[in-house]
N, C-alpha and C positions, 0 to 999 in steps of 0.2 A: 632730226631735232636733236639739238642737244642737251644735255641732262638740266643744266639750269633754266632753260625754257622750258622742259616738260614740267618740271616742279612747279614753274610759275602757272602753266596752263591746268596743271591738277589742279592748284590751290584754287584756281578762279571758279573752276568746274564744280569743285567741291563746295564754293560759297554759293554759287548760284543756287545748284540743289537745295542746298540748307535753308537757303532764304525763301525760296518758289514754292517749295513741298511742303513746309510746316507751318501749321494754323496753331496758334495759341491764345487761350481766352483767358482773361484777366478776370480772376475770382479773388481778391483780397481776403486774408485773414484778418484780426484784428492786431493790428502792430503799430498802437500808440506809443505815448511816451513813456508810459508805464514798463513797457516790454522792452522798449528801447534800452531803458535805465536798467533793466534786467539783464540784459542780453550785457551791457558793459561789465556789470557787477560778474555775472558768469564769466567774462574774459578774464577780469581781475583775480578772481578766486582759482581757477581751473589752469588757466595758462600764463599768469602773471604779468599781463600788459594792462596798463593805465591807458584805456582810449578815451579820444574825444568823440569818436566816430564808430558806429558797428560796420562800416563799409570793409569789404574784404577784397582780396585778390585771388581769385579763383585758382586752382590748382589742380583739384581732384572732383571727378564725378562719383557720386556714391548713389547706387540704385536700390531702392527698399520694396517691401510689400507692407501693405497695411496690417495684414491679419484679420481682417474685417471686409466681409464682400458687399457692404452697404456704401454707395459714394458718399451718401448723406451723413451717416454715423461718422464716416472717417474723416470727411471734411469738418463736420463738429466737434472732434477729437482735436485738430489742430487750429481752429479758429480762437478760444480764446487764448487770454495773455498769460493767464496762470495754470499749472498743472493741473491735472485732475486727482482728486484724494486716492483714487486706487492704482496710481502708478507709484508704490511703496518702493519699487525697485532702483528708482534715480531721486524720488522727492528730496534724498539728504544732500544731494548734490545740487539741487538748486529749484525752487518753486517755479522757474521758468519753464513755461511749457514748451513742448515739445512742437518742432516746424519743419517743413521742406519748402523747397523753392517752388516744386512742380507737384502735381497730383495728375496722374493717369488715370482714366475712367476706364472700365472693362472694355468699352467700344472703341479705345484707342483715343479719347478726347483729350487734350493737352489743357490744363489748366494752372495758371502761374498764379500762385498765392501769395508772394511777397517780392520783394525788387532782389533781381539776381545775384547781385553784389552787395547785400546785408547777410549778415551772419545769422543761419538759423540752427536750432539744436537739434540734430538728427542723427550724429555719430559722435561717441564719446572720442576725445582726443584728437579730433580732426577737422572740427564744426569751421575754426577760422580759416580754412583753406579749401574749403569745398562746397559743392553746390548738390542739394539733396533732391532725389527724385523719387517721390512714394508711386506705387502703383497699386490700386484696388485689388485685393486679392490675398491668396496664401491664407487659405481657411484655415482656422484654429492654428497658425502660425507654423504649418506642418506639410500643407497640401503644395506643389508646386503647381499652380492653377492659372498664370497669370497667360492672358490670350494672345493670338497672332496679332491681333489688333495693338495690343499695347508694346509687343515685342517691336512692329513695325515704328509705332510713335516713340519709344527709345531709343532705336536706333537712329531717326532723326533729330531728335532731342540732342542727341549727343553729339552729332555732326554739326549743329546748329551752335551749341554753347562751346565746341571747340573751335568754330570759326570767329566768334565773336569774343571767345577769351582764349587768345594764343598762350596765356600762361597756364593751361590746365593742360597737364601731362599724365595724369593718371585716370584710370578709369576701375572702381571697385565696387562689388557687391558688399552691402552693409555686414553680412558674415566674415568677410575678408578684413576689417578694419583693423584688427590685432595685427595683422604682418607687418604694419606701418610702424609699429612701437619702436622700432630700432632707427625710422628715419628722421629726415631732419623737418619735416612735417608734422612729428607729433608733438604734442605740447602738454597732454595732461599731466599734471602735478600729483595728483591724488593717486597712488599704485593700488589702491585699493577699489577704486571705482572703475568695473570692467562688467558686461554684460555679454550673455553668449547670445548669437545671433544667427538666425540661417535663410534671411531673406537677402535678395528676392530668388533665392535656388540656383544651382550648381548650372541646372540646363539652360534656364534662362540667360545666366551671364557669358555661357558658353557661346549662346546663339549671336548676343550682343557684339561680344568681340569677334566672332566672324565677319560680321558684317562691316565691322569699322577698323578692321585691323589696317587700312591704309593710312591710319591716323597715328599708328603709332604709339597707341596709350597704354602706361605700362601698368603692371598691379603695385 
């Protein structure tokens, strides 16, 4: 088998695996016109783009943890259109609530919270090019406690997204986001808008990367 045929065969098998083995449940957060308008304003203020649509071309997958062990509490934090008053660390940047495209429960169930090609607010500087995946866990924002079922689901989700969006070339943990500050994907114009992150844990990221190494996704 020549190299070109091998690559085509591998791509077909990867696509089939991703499509057949993943189950995604739609569980929408509130994303009405107010949130869309706030997202457009966020894009203009932080990235300098005056856009008519909040659609994005995904180039990065960012994995997170919620730092809360409750699925319902975590979902309800993401659901409203406006940021909760206790998020003093980021409220000055925008009243737009944080969001993510996917939320993975402790048992590995994958929930899609919003359209994959709409911009979510989940990572400073990289929102405009990234898909965010939240995982229930990371108790106290310290403990690396994500489950084997979540690991399996994240691996499947990364494969699914890469096959659906060939433009995706990078896979990072939230704690690694600042390593891209010097890249062409970094857009944040406010030099003082940064936060320190630990999610989703180095062990988890290492395990995901090892399982999807054939996709050649870089940091």
